[in-house]
Each structure stands twice: as C-alpha cells, then as structure tokens.
C-alpha positions as a LaTeX table, in Angstrom:
\begin{tabular}{lrrr}
\hline
Residue & $x$ (\AA) & $y$ (\AA) & $z$ (\AA) \\
\hline
Met1 & 5.69 & $-5.75$ & 22.64 \\
Asp2 & 4.83 & $-3.48$ & 19.87 \\
Asn3 & 3.23 & $-5.50$ & 17.28 \\
Arg4 & 2.96 & $-2.41$ & 14.74 \\
Tyr5 & 6.57 & $-2.75$ & 13.60 \\
Asn6 & 8.64 & $-5.84$ & 11.73 \\
Arg7 & 11.73 & $-6.55$ & 13.29 \\
His8 & 14.94 & $-8.39$ & 10.71 \\
Asn9 & 18.30 & $-8.01$ & 11.61 \\
Arg10 & 18.62 & $-5.13$ & 13.60 \\
Arg11 & 16.25 & $-3.42$ & 11.43 \\
Lys12 & 12.49 & $-1.86$ & 12.46 \\
Tyr13 & 10.19 & $-0.85$ & 9.94 \\
Ser14 & 6.59 & $-0.70$ & 9.11 \\
Leu15 & 7.25 & $-0.10$ & 5.26 \\
Lys16 & 2.86 & 0.49 & 3.40 \\
Val17 & 2.54 & 1.78 & 0.12 \\
His18 & $-0.63$ & 2.26 & $-1.51$ \\
Ile19 & $-0.48$ & 1.40 & $-5.21$ \\
Val20 & $-3.53$ & 2.49 & $-7.64$ \\
Leu21 & $-4.20$ & 0.38 & $-10.96$ \\
Val22 & $-5.86$ & 1.58 & $-13.55$ \\
Thr23 & $-7.29$ & 0.37 & $-16.93$ \\
Lys24 & $-6.37$ & 1.63 & $-19.92$ \\
Tyr25 & $-8.75$ & 4.61 & $-20.96$ \\
Arg26 & $-10.13$ & 4.05 & $-18.09$ \\
Lys27 & $-12.45$ & 1.44 & $-19.57$ \\
Lys28 & $-15.35$ & $-0.10$ & $-16.73$ \\
Leu29 & $-13.86$ & $-3.58$ & $-17.30$ \\
Leu30 & $-13.59$ & $-4.33$ & $-13.58$ \\
Lys31 & $-17.19$ & $-5.73$ & $-13.18$ \\
Gly32 & $-18.68$ & $-8.67$ & $-11.42$ \\
Ser33 & $-16.70$ & $-11.60$ & $-11.98$ \\
Ile34 & $-14.06$ & $-10.32$ & $-13.81$ \\
Ala35 & $-13.67$ & $-8.00$ & $-10.46$ \\
Asp36 & $-12.86$ & $-11.11$ & $-7.77$ \\
Asp37 & $-10.50$ & $-12.96$ & $-10.52$ \\
Val38 & $-8.42$ & $-10.19$ & $-10.72$ \\
Lys39 & $-8.14$ & $-10.05$ & $-6.49$ \\
Gln40 & $-7.67$ & $-13.30$ & $-6.44$ \\
Lys41 & $-4.97$ & $-13.35$ & $-8.87$ \\
Ile42 & $-3.30$ & $-10.56$ & $-6.84$ \\
Phe43 & $-3.55$ & $-11.97$ & $-3.20$ \\
Asp44 & $-1.67$ & $-15.43$ & $-4.88$ \\
Ile45 & 1.15 & $-13.18$ & $-6.51$ \\
Ala46 & 1.48 & $-11.14$ & $-3.28$ \\
Asn47 & 1.22 & $-14.69$ & $-1.05$ \\
Thr48 & 4.44 & $-16.10$ & $-3.41$ \\
His49 & 6.25 & $-13.07$ & $-2.87$ \\
Gly50 & 5.84 & $-12.40$ & 0.97 \\
Tyr51 & 3.99 & $-9.37$ & 0.90 \\
Glu52 & 1.26 & $-8.73$ & 3.10 \\
Ile53 & $-2.46$ & $-6.71$ & 1.35 \\
Ile54 & $-3.81$ & $-5.03$ & 3.87 \\
Ala55 & $-6.63$ & $-3.40$ & 2.01 \\
Met56 & $-7.58$ & $-4.07$ & $-1.64$ \\
Glu57 & $-10.91$ & $-1.94$ & $-3.52$ \\
Thr58 & $-12.15$ & $-1.93$ & $-6.99$ \\
Asp59 & $-14.28$ & $-0.23$ & $-8.89$ \\
Lys60 & $-15.39$ & $-0.58$ & $-12.48$ \\
Asp61 & $-11.61$ & 1.20 & $-13.54$ \\
His62 & $-9.33$ & 0.95 & $-11.35$ \\
Met63 & $-7.77$ & $-0.69$ & $-7.99$ \\
His64 & $-6.37$ & 0.47 & $-5.05$ \\
Phe65 & $-3.86$ & $-1.71$ & $-2.61$ \\
Leu66 & $-2.47$ & $-1.21$ & 0.66 \\
Ile67 & 0.52 & $-3.15$ & 0.82 \\
Ser68 & 2.94 & $-3.93$ & 3.33 \\
Tyr69 & 6.49 & $-5.12$ & 2.47 \\
Asp70 & 10.39 & $-5.77$ & 3.76 \\
Thr71 & 12.81 & $-3.37$ & 3.82 \\
Thr72 & 15.02 & $-5.38$ & 1.00 \\
Asp73 & 12.26 & $-4.85$ & $-1.57$ \\
Arg74 & 11.75 & $-1.89$ & $-3.97$ \\
Val75 & 8.09 & $-0.59$ & $-4.48$ \\
Cys76 & 9.20 & $-0.53$ & $-8.58$ \\
Asp77 & 9.65 & $-4.47$ & $-8.51$ \\
Ile78 & 6.02 & $-4.40$ & $-6.18$ \\
Val79 & 4.46 & $-2.73$ & $-9.28$ \\
Lys80 & 6.14 & $-5.27$ & $-12.07$ \\
\hline
\end{tabular}
C-alpha cells in the first residue's frame, strides 16, 4: 500500500501547501525565544484543526510552512 496518499470515502489525495508569513515592514522580530514561542503556538493550532506540519523554518523576518491538509479544508481557512 502506498502511504504517500490519504484515503477517505472514495477519495485518494495528497494535498500540501507552502505558506510564507512575513512580519510587517519586514522587521526582524523573530529572534530567540520569540521564534520558539510562535512555532509552538502554530503547532498547537495545527494539532487542534487536524493539519500536519511537514516542515517549518523561521528567519528573522518571515516563516515558512509546508502543511498537509484534507480536501474539505480551504487554504484561506488554514491561513486564517
């Protein structure tokens, strides 16, 4: 069986989205413990909504996420 795809009610899918969140005016706010706190909060939100975070990287002024999600969800709702 191929585990790269999710199966649910006659659906077979593998949906992933790459999201980049940028701080306002590209201010370098994501340093040290602030970056760790933001990462933890995003992991908590993803777990409560059922999203799987495949990869997450932070820099001083932006964050990258690779998220796997279900077909019933929309990308705009994930970002919200």
